[in-house]
Phi, psi and omega in degrees: 000145178274165180302322181294329176291315177301314182299319179296318181294316180293321177299316179299322177297315182294328182271004182061040180241014181246123178254128180268127172249107191252133179239172181297333184289349177259032180282339181069014182286143177293142180074234183283149174288168179299323179296318179291324177296319178297316179299318180294320180296317179291320182295326179292340180271351183288140178287315178263101184294119179281171177287172179285165174092004178281144176266176186300314179302326179286320180294318180294325177296318178295319180297316179294324180294320180285330186242254177198170179297318181295322176299316181297312181298318180297319180292320181291315179298319178297322179299313181290327180293332183274345181286153181304144181286343181294129179297154175296143180305321181294330177288325176298321179290319177299325182294340179284343182270151187277054173289132177265338184217125180234119174258130185229144172266359179288147176267342185268178185251025184299314182293324178294318178296321179296317179296317183296337180260008183269124180296149175267133177235108184295347181278346184274150175302140177097354179294141186287156175284144179057047178290133177300144183298331184269005179276095185259346177227162178295152181236085182294145176254122187258139175206161178212155176271124178249101186291352176249000186253188180283162177291141177228140179251160179244151180265011177168163183266011176094166176228165180302328180263353173223064187290148174275126174249110185246118180274104184292326184253028178087169182226149183296336178286348174232081190307321184292345180275349188294130173261111188237310185268169176296326177294324176300319180298318178295315179298323178298313181297319178297318181295319180293316181295316183278354180060038176229081003272168180273144168298135182308139183303320182299316181291319179297322178295322177297315183293331183262000179288118184294347179278344186281144172251148180243135175245109179267121178240107179057033186273356179081043183293345178281349183277146182299321187288332176294317180295316179295319182298317179294323179291321179295321179285351181057046177299131184291141166287330165071188181264007183218151175281156176237174185224145177229125179247124184197150177263127186253138181291330180222157177292335177295315177301316180298314182299320179295317181292320179302313181296313185296309186284326181295317184273334182268327187225006184058038179255124175271122184258131181234137174269097186208150176294125187295320183292326176293321177297316182296320177300316180294321180295316179298318181296316180293322180293320178298320177296319179293320182291327182281341178287140180278108182285143175280156181303132178079002181284170183298326188277350183293122182290147178275124178293140183220131179289152178296142182295144181292152177274158178082178181299144180273142175299135181260141184226121174275130181254111181265132181197165171267160190294336177296338181255025183298320181296317178298315180299321180293320178295321177297317179298318180296320178294320178299318178300315180297332181271002177091017176258169179239093181283155172239122185226128186302320184290345180252317192263345178289128181270150176296138175096349181274156172281104194295326179294321178293320180294319179295318178298319180294320181293319180297326179286349188247334187287165179277326183219155179234112180254130180242127178272107182269103183241169177297329178294323178288312184292338179281346182281146168261333178225139177190146176295337177300327179291326175294317177302316180296321178297318177297319180294320179294321177299318180291324182298333180297334182258014182241131181265041178204172177295133179230309180272128179242103178275136179233112177283140184240125176053042174076015178299144181292151179290141175293138182301321183290349178243014186298334181277352182268146175295140188274080176094213181244167177310132182294330179224083184303324182296326181271355179076014180294140181245020181287151178298136184271133176240122183281132177228174178296331182282326186250013187304307184297317182294316184289319178296322175297322178293322177297316179298317179297321179297319178297315181295322176296320179298317179296318180296319179297316181292327178294321179293324178292323182285322179231075183295000000 
């Protein structure tokens, strides 16, 4: 990696914009990886010895064919239970870095154990606001995708001192969630596409956020199912490059991956030993953290409020396609403010009937925000007007604020919304009640004020419900 690559990666870590995708190949174990050890253990139990060169999904399929699914799960769980409880050294080093969200294909709990034993240092970038005095170590939040189980939601994407560890391919502590055979991989992809169960909205928003960078460590980017899985999740190529570190058996494999990921996802792929890379990353990050940043410099960490507890208010963002960039910026600000926006360009899944999905979402969200722009008001026909009609129908049966109109750059108010107040107070601190008009100069401030207004509204209603 070049210095500019290191600098970009460290900056993303400091800004809480780097998501770690961790695989078994980054265990740093001497000799065979944990994944290879499991494959060898299962292969030694087979009655009909297969040829060499089989990978774990193929070996597990053969084991299940000779025995049964329950036999396979019992054998795999026993394998993980017998391994030492001590985390891998490379995971201990990774735990020192301020990752807020870690997606792993590992079935074991090594990275979680490493995080739980890592001291918290409030002087380091990424330490949470209002940290409890007795919080001396990180507190990882564990979750996993169970492709055969019910849908589960998350209340946040994690913080550097309370990172989310999400097991994409199941965890050994939940045997039925384990993705082991090639058929399991196919069933997993079908489950994700059909949203039965759905990937949590919070996690899906993180993956599709164009500001996020991804660091793949031994995640198996050379495997077909990894490429399909990233495509199914619609991971953004985004506004930033990402990096993948993995050891490749041949230069041909490396060349194919470099071409595919660089052009498809802006991911730079490197053939490098993962534990050596992590040592170098930790050393560079410590040097950056110990340097005193000047105000406004690149290294200055962005202050971030602690995520709110409980379910997040959901907001449907209505707009015409000419304003897609503005809608995306509003959605990103809402996520940063602790809201859960719904945006067609981000949240629509492949294969769904999009008109039905949009109708269902409008009937389900807490708020409906419409961006009133000159592009919208100039239209005589637009699907945005159908969305607005659905929202108005629902608003008739709600005894609270539901539709939030936001005029942009002086666009005229829509006649059908003329009776509604135009946005939120332009200056809440001053108590001004003038209609708010969003411009390029006040965009961040005004969208933040709208988010604060929504959260205050939710708090007031919660107090009335539970005085």
